C-alpha positions in Angstrom: 49.2 87.9 123.4 50.6 87.1 126.8 51.9 83.7 125.6 53.7 85.3 122.6 55.3 87.9 124.8 56.8 85.2 127.0 58.3 83.5 124.0 59.9 86.6 122.6 61.1 87.6 126.0 62.8 84.2 126.4 64.6 84.6 123.0 66.7 87.7 123.9 70.4 87.4 123.7 72.5 87.1 126.9 74.2 90.3 128.0 77.6 88.7 128.8 79.8 86.6 126.6 79.9 82.9 127.4 82.9 81.9 129.6 85.3 79.4 128.0 86.4 76.6 130.3 90.0 75.4 130.0 88.9 71.8 129.9 86.5 72.4 127.0 87.2 70.4 123.8 86.3 73.4 121.7 88.6 76.2 120.8 88.1 79.6 122.4 87.2 82.5 120.1 90.3 84.3 118.9 90.4 88.0 119.5 91.6 89.9 116.4 94.9 91.8 116.5 94.2 95.5 116.3 95.5 97.2 113.2 97.6 100.3 113.5 98.1 102.9 110.7 100.4 105.8 110.5 100.3 109.0 108.3 101.6 108.2 104.9 100.6 104.5 104.8 99.1 103.3 101.6 95.9 101.3 102.2 93.2 99.5 100.3 89.6 99.7 101.4 87.0 97.2 100.2 84.5 99.9 99.4 86.5 103.0 98.6 89.6 101.5 96.9 93.2 102.6 97.1 94.2 105.5 99.4 96.8 107.1 101.6 96.4 107.7 105.4 96.7 111.5 106.0 96.0 111.6 109.8 95.3 109.1 112.6 93.3 109.4 115.8 95.0 106.7 117.9 92.7 103.8 118.3 89.7 105.7 117.2 89.9 106.5 113.4 92.1 107.2 110.4 91.6 109.9 107.9 92.2 108.5 104.4 92.5 110.3 101.1 91.1 108.1 98.3 91.7 110.7 95.6 88.0 111.4 94.9 87.0 111.6 98.5 88.5 112.0 102.0 87.0 109.6 104.4 87.2 109.0 108.2 87.4 105.3 108.7 86.6 104.1 112.2 88.4 101.4 114.2 88.6 98.3 114.1 89.3 98.9 110.3 87.8 95.6 109.2 87.6 96.6 105.6 90.9 98.4 105.3 94.3 96.8 104.7 97.9 98.2 104.6 99.7 97.7 101.3 
């Protein structure tokens, strides 16, 4: 058991993101542009379909009326797009 524990302990993810050197031949990871929604915007969600934004909590969430349900969609809104 001691040997197995050492192996699993060594396989943990690093706590910090790797630093990108400017001289590296590989491209740095691109940070996504945050999406902003306003009340009245028509949106499409991958899971819930078409809806209209009724309220926004700046940078936190958007309340969207999808007709059959009213959902609070959390930022970063990866599955929601403005129409």
